[in-house]
BAMARKE-690702 format. One record per residue (C-alpha): residue number from 0; x, y, z. Coordinates in Angstrom, 1 decimal. Layout:
<seq->NUM	x->X	y->Y	z->Z>
...
This chain:
<seq->0	x->112.9	y->195.9	z->209.5>
<seq->1	x->109.4	y->194.8	z->208.8>
<seq->2	x->106.3	y->196.5	z->210.4>
<seq->3	x->102.8	y->195.1	z->210.3>
<seq->4	x->99.2	y->196.4	z->210.7>
<seq->5	x->96.3	y->194.2	z->211.3>
<seq->6	x->93.3	y->195.3	z->209.2>
<seq->7	x->90.0	y->194.8	z->210.9>
<seq->8	x->86.5	y->195.3	z->209.7>
<seq->9	x->83.5	y->195.9	z->212.0>
<seq->10	x->80.6	y->193.7	z->211.2>
<seq->11	x->76.9	y->194.9	z->211.5>
<seq->12	x->76.8	y->193.1	z->214.9>
<seq->13	x->79.7	y->195.4	z->216.0>
<seq->14	x->82.3	y->192.5	z->216.2>
<seq->15	x->85.8	y->193.3	z->214.9>
<seq->16	x->86.8	y->190.8	z->212.3>
<seq->17	x->90.4	y->190.2	z->211.3>
<seq->18	x->90.6	y->190.7	z->207.5>
<seq->19	x->94.3	y->190.7	z->206.6>
<seq->20	x->97.8	y->192.1	z->207.3>
<seq->21	x->99.5	y->195.1	z->205.8>
<seq->22	x->103.3	y->194.7	z->206.0>
<seq->23	x->106.0	y->197.3	z->205.3>
<seq->24	x->109.6	y->196.4	z->204.7>
<seq->25	x->112.2	y->198.7	z->203.1>
<seq->26	x->109.4	y->201.2	z->202.1>
<seq->27	x->107.4	y->198.5	z->200.2>
<seq->28	x->103.9	y->197.8	z->201.5>
<seq->29	x->101.9	y->194.6	z->200.8>
<seq->30	x->98.5	y->193.4	z->201.9>
<seq->31	x->97.5	y->189.8	z->202.3>
<seq->32	x->94.1	y->188.6	z->203.5>
<seq->33	x->93.8	y->185.9	z->206.1>
<seq->34	x->92.2	y->182.6	z->205.4>
<seq->35	x->90.1	y->183.0	z->208.6>
<seq->36	x->88.4	y->186.0	z->207.0>
<seq->37	x->87.2	y->184.1	z->204.0>
<seq->38	x->85.8	y->181.4	z->206.3>
<seq->39	x->83.6	y->183.8	z->208.3>
<seq->40	x->79.9	y->183.1	z->208.0>
<seq->41	x->78.1	y->186.0	z->206.4>
<seq->42	x->81.5	y->187.6	z->205.8>
<seq->43	x->81.3	y->191.4	z->205.5>
<seq->44	x->82.8	y->192.9	z->202.4>
<seq->45	x->86.0	y->194.9	z->202.6>
<seq->46	x->86.0	y->196.0	z->199.0>
<seq->47	x->84.9	y->194.9	z->195.6>
<seq->48	x->88.5	y->194.5	z->194.3>
<seq->49	x->89.2	y->192.0	z->197.1>
<seq->50	x->86.0	y->190.1	z->196.2>
<seq->51	x->87.0	y->189.8	z->192.6>
<seq->52	x->90.6	y->188.7	z->193.3>
<seq->53	x->89.8	y->186.5	z->196.2>
<seq->54	x->92.2	y->185.1	z->198.9>
<seq->55	x->95.5	y->184.7	z->197.2>
<seq->56	x->95.8	y->188.3	z->195.9>
<seq->57	x->98.6	y->190.3	z->197.5>
<seq->58	x->98.6	y->193.9	z->196.2>
<seq->59	x->101.7	y->196.0	z->197.0>
<seq->60	x->103.1	y->199.5	z->196.4>
<seq->61	x->106.4	y->201.3	z->197.1>
<seq->62	x->106.4	y->204.2	z->199.6>
<seq->63	x->102.6	y->204.7	z->199.1>
<seq->64	x->100.1	y->202.1	z->200.3>
<seq->65	x->98.2	y->199.8	z->197.9>
<seq->66	x->95.6	y->202.1	z->196.3>
<seq->67	x->92.6	y->200.9	z->198.2>
<seq->68	x->94.2	y->201.6	z->201.5>
<seq->69	x->95.9	y->204.8	z->200.2>
<seq->70	x->92.4	y->206.3	z->199.7>
<seq->71	x->91.7	y->206.0	z->203.4>
<seq->72	x->94.2	y->208.7	z->204.1>
<seq->73	x->93.5	y->212.5	z->204.0>
<seq->74	x->94.6	y->214.7	z->201.2>
<seq->75	x->96.0	y->218.3	z->200.9>
<seq->76	x->96.1	y->220.6	z->203.9>
<seq->77	x->94.6	y->218.0	z->206.3>
<seq->78	x->97.2	y->215.4	z->205.3>
<seq->79	x->100.0	y->218.0	z->205.8>
<seq->80	x->98.7	y->218.8	z->209.3>
<seq->81	x->98.4	y->215.1	z->210.3>
<seq->82	x->101.9	y->214.3	z->209.0>
<seq->83	x->103.4	y->217.3	z->210.8>
<seq->84	x->101.7	y->216.4	z->214.1>
<seq->85	x->103.1	y->212.8	z->213.7>
<seq->86	x->106.5	y->214.0	z->212.5>
<seq->87	x->106.0	y->211.8	z->209.4>
<seq->88	x->106.8	y->212.5	z->205.8>
<seq->89	x->103.5	y->213.0	z->203.9>
<seq->90	x->104.6	y->210.4	z->201.3>
<seq->91	x->105.2	y->207.6	z->204.0>
<seq->92	x->101.7	y->206.3	z->203.9>
<seq->93	x->102.2	y->203.2	z->206.0>
<seq->94	x->103.4	y->205.4	z->208.9>
<seq->95	x->100.4	y->207.7	z->208.4>
<seq->96	x->98.0	y->204.8	z->208.5>
<seq->97	x->99.7	y->203.4	z->211.6>
<seq->98	x->99.1	y->206.7	z->213.3>
<seq->99	x->95.5	y->207.1	z->212.2>
<seq->100	x->94.4	y->203.5	z->212.0>
<seq->101	x->93.0	y->202.8	z->215.5>
<seq->102	x->90.9	y->205.9	z->215.9>
<seq->103	x->88.6	y->207.1	z->213.2>
<seq->104	x->89.2	y->205.8	z->209.7>
<seq->105	x->86.4	y->206.1	z->207.1>
<seq->106	x->83.9	y->203.2	z->207.0>
<seq->107	x->84.1	y->200.2	z->209.2>
<seq->108	x->87.9	y->199.8	z->209.1>
<seq->109	x->90.6	y->200.1	z->211.7>
<seq->110	x->94.3	y->199.3	z->211.4>
<seq->111	x->96.0	y->198.0	z->214.6>
<seq->112	x->99.7	y->197.6	z->215.1>
<seq->113	x->100.8	y->194.0	z->215.6>
<seq->114	x->103.0	y->193.0	z->218.5>
<seq->115	x->105.0	y->190.7	z->216.4>
<seq->116	x->106.5	y->190.7	z->212.9>
<seq->117	x->105.7	y->187.0	z->212.6>
<seq->118	x->103.1	y->186.9	z->209.8>
<seq->119	x->101.2	y->184.2	z->211.6>
<seq->120	x->101.1	y->186.0	z->214.9>
<seq->121	x->98.1	y->188.4	z->215.0>
<seq->122	x->98.3	y->189.4	z->218.7>
<seq->123	x->97.7	y->193.1	z->219.2>
<seq->124	x->98.0	y->195.4	z->222.2>
<seq->125	x->95.7	y->198.3	z->221.9>
<seq->126	x->97.3	y->200.0	z->224.9>
<seq->127	x->100.6	y->200.2	z->223.0>
<seq->128	x->99.1	y->201.9	z->220.0>
<seq->129	x->100.0	y->205.6	z->219.4>
<seq->130	x->98.6	y->207.6	z->222.3>
<seq->131	x->96.3	y->210.3	z->221.0>
<seq->132	x->97.1	y->212.5	z->223.9>
<seq->133	x->100.8	y->212.4	z->223.2>
<seq->134	x->100.7	y->214.9	z->220.4>
<seq->135	x->97.6	y->216.4	z->218.7>
<seq->136	x->94.4	y->214.5	z->219.5>
<seq->137	x->92.4	y->216.7	z->217.0>
<seq->138	x->94.4	y->215.1	z->214.2>
<seq->139	x->93.9	y->211.5	z->215.1>
<seq->140	x->91.4	y->210.8	z->212.3>
<seq->141	x->91.3	y->210.4	z->208.6>
<seq->142	x->88.7	y->211.9	z->206.2>
<seq->143	x->89.2	y->212.2	z->202.4>
<seq->144	x->89.3	y->215.6	z->200.8>
<seq->145	x->91.6	y->218.6	z->200.9>
<seq->146	x->89.5	y->220.9	z->203.1>
<seq->147	x->90.4	y->221.2	z->206.8>
<seq->148	x->87.9	y->219.2	z->208.8>
<seq->149	x->87.5	y->217.5	z->212.2>
<seq->150	x->85.7	y->214.4	z->213.4>
<seq->151	x->83.5	y->215.4	z->216.3>
<seq->152	x->81.0	y->213.5	z->218.5>
<seq->153	x->77.7	y->214.6	z->219.8>
<seq->154	x->77.2	y->214.3	z->223.6>
<seq->155	x->74.6	y->215.4	z->226.2>
<seq->156	x->76.9	y->218.5	z->226.7>
<seq->157	x->77.2	y->219.3	z->223.0>
<seq->158	x->79.9	y->218.6	z->220.5>
<seq->159	x->83.3	y->217.3	z->221.5>
<seq->160	x->86.5	y->215.7	z->220.1>
<seq->161	x->86.3	y->211.9	z->220.3>
<seq->162	x->88.7	y->210.2	z->222.7>
<seq->163	x->91.3	y->207.8	z->221.3>
<seq->164	x->89.8	y->204.7	z->219.7>
<seq->165	x->86.3	y->206.3	z->219.6>
<seq->166	x->84.5	y->207.1	z->216.3>
<seq->167	x->83.1	y->210.5	z->215.7>
<seq->168	x->79.6	y->210.8	z->214.4>
<seq->169	x->79.9	y->214.2	z->212.7>
<seq->170	x->82.3	y->215.9	z->210.3>
<seq->171	x->83.0	y->219.5	z->210.9>
<seq->172	x->84.4	y->221.4	z->207.9>
<seq->173	x->86.2	y->224.5	z->209.0>
<seq->174	x->86.1	y->227.8	z->207.0>
<seq->175	x->89.0	y->228.5	z->204.7>
<seq->176	x->91.2	y->231.5	z->205.8>
<seq->177	x->92.1	y->232.2	z->202.1>
<seq->178	x->90.0	y->235.2	z->200.8>
<seq->179	x->89.1	y->233.5	z->197.5>
<seq->180	x->87.4	y->230.7	z->199.5>
<seq->181	x->85.3	y->232.9	z->201.8>
<seq->182	x->81.9	y->231.4	z->202.8>
<seq->183	x->82.5	y->227.9	z->201.4>
<seq->184	x->80.7	y->226.3	z->204.3>
<seq->185	x->77.6	y->228.4	z->203.7>
<seq->186	x->77.7	y->227.7	z->200.0>
<seq->187	x->78.0	y->223.9	z->200.5>
<seq->188	x->75.2	y->224.0	z->203.1>
<seq->189	x->72.9	y->225.8	z->200.5>
<seq->190	x->73.8	y->223.2	z->197.8>
<seq->191	x->73.2	y->220.3	z->200.1>
<seq->192	x->69.8	y->221.8	z->201.1>
<seq->193	x->68.9	y->222.2	z->197.5>
<seq->194	x->69.8	y->218.6	z->196.9>
<seq->195	x->67.5	y->217.5	z->199.8>
<seq->196	x->64.6	y->219.6	z->198.5>
<seq->197	x->65.0	y->217.9	z->195.1>
<seq->198	x->64.4	y->214.5	z->196.7>
<seq->199	x->68.1	y->213.4	z->196.5>
<seq->200	x->69.3	y->211.2	z->199.4>
<seq->201	x->71.7	y->213.7	z->201.1>
<seq->202	x->73.8	y->213.6	z->204.2>
<seq->203	x->72.3	y->215.6	z->207.1>
<seq->204	x->74.0	y->219.1	z->207.4>
<seq->205	x->73.8	y->222.2	z->209.4>
<seq->206	x->75.9	y->225.3	z->210.1>
<seq->207	x->77.7	y->225.4	z->213.4>
<seq->208	x->80.2	y->227.5	z->215.4>
<seq->209	x->83.5	y->225.6	z->215.8>
<seq->210	x->84.2	y->227.6	z->219.0>
<seq->211	x->81.5	y->225.6	z->220.8>
<seq->212	x->83.2	y->222.3	z->220.3>
<seq->213	x->84.7	y->221.0	z->223.6>
<seq->214	x->88.5	y->220.5	z->223.6>
<seq->215	x->88.8	y->221.9	z->220.1>
<seq->216	x->91.6	y->224.4	z->221.1>
<seq->217	x->93.2	y->226.7	z->218.6>
<seq->218	x->91.7	y->225.1	z->215.5>
<seq->219	x->88.2	y->226.2	z->216.6>
<seq->220	x->89.3	y->229.9	z->217.1>
<seq->221	x->87.4	y->231.1	z->214.0>
<seq->222	x->84.4	y->233.3	z->214.1>
<seq->223	x->83.0	y->232.2	z->210.7>
<seq->224	x->80.4	y->229.4	z->210.4>
<seq->225	x->81.6	y->225.8	z->209.9>
<seq->226	x->79.6	y->223.0	z->208.2>
<seq->227	x->78.5	y->220.1	z->210.3>
<seq->228	x->77.7	y->216.9	z->208.5>
<seq->229	x->76.3	y->213.7	z->210.1>
<seq->230	x->78.4	y->210.8	z->209.1>
<seq->231	x->76.5	y->208.1	z->207.2>
<seq->232	x->79.3	y->205.6	z->208.1>
<seq->233	x->78.4	y->205.8	z->211.8>
<seq->234	x->75.5	y->204.3	z->213.6>
<seq->235	x->73.5	y->206.0	z->216.2>
<seq->236	x->75.0	y->203.6	z->218.8>
<seq->237	x->78.5	y->204.6	z->217.8>
<seq->238	x->79.0	y->201.6	z->215.5>
<seq->239	x->80.9	y->201.9	z->212.2>
<seq->240	x->79.1	y->201.3	z->208.9>
<seq->241	x->81.4	y->200.2	z->206.1>
<seq->242	x->81.6	y->202.0	z->202.7>
<seq->243	x->84.0	y->202.4	z->199.9>
<seq->244	x->84.5	y->205.2	z->197.4>
<seq->245	x->84.2	y->204.6	z->193.7>
<seq->246	x->87.9	y->205.4	z->193.5>
<seq->247	x->88.6	y->202.4	z->195.7>
<seq->248	x->86.2	y->200.2	z->193.8>
<seq->249	x->88.1	y->201.0	z->190.6>
<seq->250	x->91.5	y->200.9	z->192.3>
<seq->251	x->92.4	y->204.4	z->191.1>
<seq->252	x->95.9	y->205.5	z->191.9>
<seq->253	x->96.4	y->208.2	z->194.5>
<seq->254	x->99.8	y->209.1	z->193.2>
<seq->255	x->98.9	y->209.8	z->189.5>
<seq->256	x->98.0	y->213.5	z->189.1>
<seq->257	x->94.2	y->214.1	z->189.0>
<seq->258	x->93.5	y->210.4	z->188.4>
<seq->259	x->90.2	y->210.8	z->190.3>
<seq->260	x->89.1	y->213.1	z->187.4>
<seq->261	x->90.8	y->211.5	z->184.4>
<seq->262	x->90.3	y->207.8	z->184.8>
<seq->263	x->86.5	y->207.7	z->184.3>
<seq->264	x->83.5	y->209.6	z->183.1>
<seq->265	x->79.9	y->209.9	z->184.4>
<seq->266	x->78.9	y->206.9	z->182.2>
<seq->267	x->81.5	y->204.9	z->184.2>
<seq->268	x->80.0	y->206.2	z->187.5>
<seq->269	x->76.5	y->205.1	z->186.4>
<seq->270	x->77.7	y->201.8	z->185.0>
<seq->271	x->79.4	y->200.8	z->188.3>
<seq->272	x->76.4	y->202.0	z->190.3>
<seq->273	x->74.1	y->199.9	z->188.1>
<seq->274	x->76.3	y->196.8	z->188.6>
<seq->275	x->76.6	y->197.3	z->192.4>
<seq->276	x->73.2	y->198.7	z->193.3>
<seq->277	x->70.9	y->197.8	z->190.5>
<seq->278	x->69.7	y->199.7	z->187.4>
<seq->279	x->67.2	y->201.7	z->189.5>
<seq->280	x->70.1	y->203.4	z->191.3>
<seq->281	x->71.1	y->205.0	z->187.9>
<seq->282	x->68.1	y->207.3	z->188.3>
<seq->283	x->69.7	y->208.8	z->191.4>
<seq->284	x->73.0	y->209.2	z->189.6>
<seq->285	x->71.2	y->211.2	z->186.9>
<seq->286	x->69.5	y->213.4	z->189.6>
<seq->287	x->72.9	y->214.2	z->191.2>
<seq->288	x->74.5	y->215.1	z->187.8>
<seq->289	x->71.6	y->217.4	z->187.0>
<seq->290	x->72.0	y->219.1	z->190.4>
<seq->291	x->75.7	y->219.5	z->189.8>
<seq->292	x->75.1	y->221.2	z->186.5>
<seq->293	x->72.6	y->223.6	z->187.9>
<seq->294	x->74.4	y->224.5	z->191.1>
<seq->295	x->77.9	y->224.5	z->189.4>
<seq->296	x->79.6	y->221.7	z->191.3>
<seq->297	x->82.7	y->220.6	z->189.5>
<seq->298	x->84.0	y->218.4	z->192.3>
<seq->299	x->81.9	y->215.2	z->191.7>
<seq->300	x->85.0	y->213.1	z->191.1>
<seq->301	x->85.6	y->209.4	z->191.8>
<seq->302	x->86.1	y->210.0	z->195.6>
<seq->303	x->82.8	y->211.8	z->195.9>
<seq->304	x->80.7	y->208.8	z->194.9>
<seq->305	x->80.5	y->206.0	z->197.4>
<seq->306	x->78.8	y->202.7	z->198.1>
<seq->307	x->77.7	y->201.8	z->201.6>
<seq->308	x->77.2	y->198.3	z->203.1>
<seq->309	x->74.6	y->198.6	z->205.9>
<seq->310	x->74.2	y->194.8	z->206.2>
<seq->311	x->77.9	y->194.1	z->205.5>
<seq->312	x->77.5	y->192.6	z->202.1>
<seq->313	x->74.8	y->194.4	z->200.0>
<seq->314	x->75.9	y->197.7	z->198.5>
<seq->315	x->73.8	y->200.8	z->197.9>
<seq->316	x->74.6	y->204.3	z->196.8>
<seq->317	x->75.6	y->206.4	z->199.8>
<seq->318	x->73.9	y->209.7	z->200.6>
<seq->319	x->75.2	y->212.6	z->198.5>
<seq->320	x->78.0	y->214.6	z->200.1>
<seq->321	x->80.6	y->217.2	z->199.2>
<seq->322	x->78.2	y->219.2	z->196.9>
<seq->323	x->79.9	y->222.6	z->196.5>
<seq->324	x->79.1	y->225.3	z->193.9>
<seq->325	x->82.7	y->225.4	z->192.9>
<seq->326	x->82.0	y->227.9	z->190.1>
<seq->327	x->81.8	y->230.5	z->192.9>
<seq->328	x->85.4	y->229.9	z->193.9>
<seq->329	x->87.1	y->228.5	z->190.8>
<seq->330	x->86.4	y->230.7	z->187.7>
<seq->331	x->85.8	y->228.7	z->184.6>
<seq->332	x->85.3	y->225.4	z->186.5>
<seq->333	x->83.6	y->222.5	z->184.7>
<seq->334	x->81.9	y->219.2	z->185.5>
<seq->335	x->85.2	y->217.5	z->186.4>
<seq->336	x->84.2	y->214.3	z->184.7>
<seq->337	x->83.0	y->214.0	z->181.1>
<seq->338	x->79.4	y->213.5	z->180.3>
<seq->339	x->78.7	y->212.4	z->176.7>
<seq->340	x->82.3	y->213.4	z->175.8>
<seq->341	x->82.4	y->216.9	z->177.3>
<seq->342	x->82.7	y->218.8	z->180.6>
<seq->343	x->81.2	y->222.2	z->179.9>
<seq->344	x->78.3	y->222.9	z->182.2>
<seq->345	x->76.7	y->225.1	z->179.6>
<seq->346	x->76.7	y->222.4	z->176.9>
<seq->347	x->74.9	y->219.7	z->178.9>
<seq->348	x->71.4	y->219.0	z->177.6>
<seq->349	x->68.9	y->216.3	z->178.4>
<seq->350	x->70.2	y->214.3	z->175.4>
<seq->351	x->73.6	y->214.3	z->177.1>
<seq->352	x->72.2	y->211.6	z->179.4>
<seq->353	x->71.1	y->209.2	z->176.6>
<seq->354	x->74.5	y->207.4	z->176.3>
<seq->355	x->74.5	y->206.9	z->180.1>
<seq->356	x->71.1	y->205.4	z->179.9>
<seq->357	x->72.1	y->203.1	z->177.1>
<seq->358	x->75.3	y->201.7	z->178.6>
<seq->359	x->73.6	y->201.0	z->182.0>
<seq->360	x->70.5	y->199.3	z->180.6>
<seq->361	x->68.2	y->202.0	z->181.9>
<seq->362	x->67.5	y->203.1	z->178.4>
<seq->363	x->68.2	y->206.3	z->176.5>
<seq->364	x->64.7	y->207.6	z->176.5>
<seq->365	x->64.3	y->206.9	z->180.2>
<seq->366	x->67.5	y->208.7	z->181.1>
<seq->367	x->66.6	y->211.8	z->179.1>
<seq->368	x->63.2	y->211.9	z->180.7>
<seq->369	x->64.7	y->211.5	z->184.2>
<seq->370	x->67.1	y->214.4	z->183.5>
<seq->371	x->64.2	y->216.7	z->182.6>
<seq->372	x->62.2	y->215.6	z->185.6>
<seq->373	x->65.2	y->216.3	z->187.9>
<seq->374	x->65.6	y->219.7	z->186.4>
<seq->375	x->62.1	y->220.6	z->187.5>
<seq->376	x->62.6	y->219.2	z->191.0>
<seq->377	x->65.9	y->221.1	z->191.5>
<seq->378	x->64.4	y->224.4	z->190.2>
<seq->379	x->61.3	y->224.0	z->192.4>
<seq->380	x->63.5	y->224.6	z->195.4>
<seq->381	x->65.9	y->227.2	z->193.8>
<seq->382	x->64.6	y->230.4	z->195.4>
<seq->383	x->64.7	y->228.8	z->198.9>
<seq->384	x->68.5	y->228.8	z->199.0>
<seq->385	x->68.6	y->232.6	z->198.5>
<seq->386	x->68.6	y->233.3	z->202.2>
<seq->387	x->71.3	y->230.6	z->202.8>
<seq->388	x->73.9	y->232.3	z->200.5>
<seq->389	x->75.9	y->235.4	z->200.6>
<seq->390	x->74.1	y->237.9	z->198.4>
<seq->391	x->76.9	y->238.1	z->195.9>
<seq->392	x->77.0	y->234.3	z->195.6>
<seq->393	x->73.2	y->234.1	z->195.1>
<seq->394	x->73.3	y->236.7	z->192.3>
<seq->395	x->76.2	y->234.9	z->190.5>
<seq->396	x->74.4	y->231.5	z->190.6>
<seq->397	x->71.1	y->233.0	z->189.6>
<seq->398	x->72.6	y->234.9	z->186.7>
<seq->399	x->74.4	y->231.8	z->185.5>
<seq->400	x->71.1	y->229.8	z->185.0>
<seq->401	x->70.2	y->231.3	z->181.6>
<seq->402	x->73.6	y->230.1	z->180.3>
<seq->403	x->72.7	y->226.4	z->180.9>
<seq->404	x->71.4	y->224.5	z->177.9>
<seq->405	x->70.0	y->221.9	z->180.2>
<seq->406	x->67.3	y->224.4	z->181.3>
<seq->407	x->66.3	y->224.9	z->177.7>
<seq->408	x->66.0	y->221.2	z->176.7>
């Protein structure tokens, strides 16, 4: 039996535009765009891959979704929790998207179940969509990453869980119960504040108590601090702002092991950024890499770089997010992606950025100079994060600084 989901994209004017149809038959999923989408005046962009291939392209995949759509789904523990709540196998991605699609997908997307299997019949009935109250409303959203997190909404009464079909405007990252990951929210908050003080465009963050969130239930029964992040893909009026991750832009497989680390390097990140946002945006890429080296963030993979479409068509580098000093929790961690052929934090120097500058058109000399300037800006705010960190974590990060060649360049 065939099942279908209508993929819709919210335009900057808050209108829902029919983009295409995802069908699933005998565990094979295929996407085809609609002619009507390509005829829309000032048509909003779904993704760069669709722009390159244009109307007749019909990507497909067995069991998993076509890669771009697969990246909309959560990973790790959050994926397991969502699948368990829906009584769905974690590998059956079409069913997972069908469960999550109406409520709170990343960016400006929603996926709505079609009333008919007729490929030309796009009639939908939102009332017959999965009822969020029927199982676990807390898990009717999708956010990338393996960490347990919730989509929450700010109201006059405080934070609450969004009702079905409503977009949350904050992400709440819950603390990890595993001892080796103690105080991750505080560490990420400190790293994000360091980024902000260095002049990096950074998502708004603050620490919060999950127990204060209305209707959070048992998931909020934790005394430790959680990290609250304002979503850059949500407008102040509740509208959705579209974006896509670099992993989606590059059509990176979600089923290949560690593809988000292995299929590119930081030169690739900078090159795509230059192509999509202009060469000036490469300066911001350099700033973020420098920050990652100094703070010890080894998680700047292809899902943690994104491009946002505020006007629906023009892309810009999204605010920085998911900046975590992973060296505190993963002994021996590295950059994750190669920079100038290597990943060792300690080996990075200002000259390591020259190739990146050359391949993007920024220039080797300009890239090296920007890296040195970024070092100064990051270090100028270094001592301010001392009070934000657990004392042991501050000491470890501080003692690590003399091992970094970048600070001796």
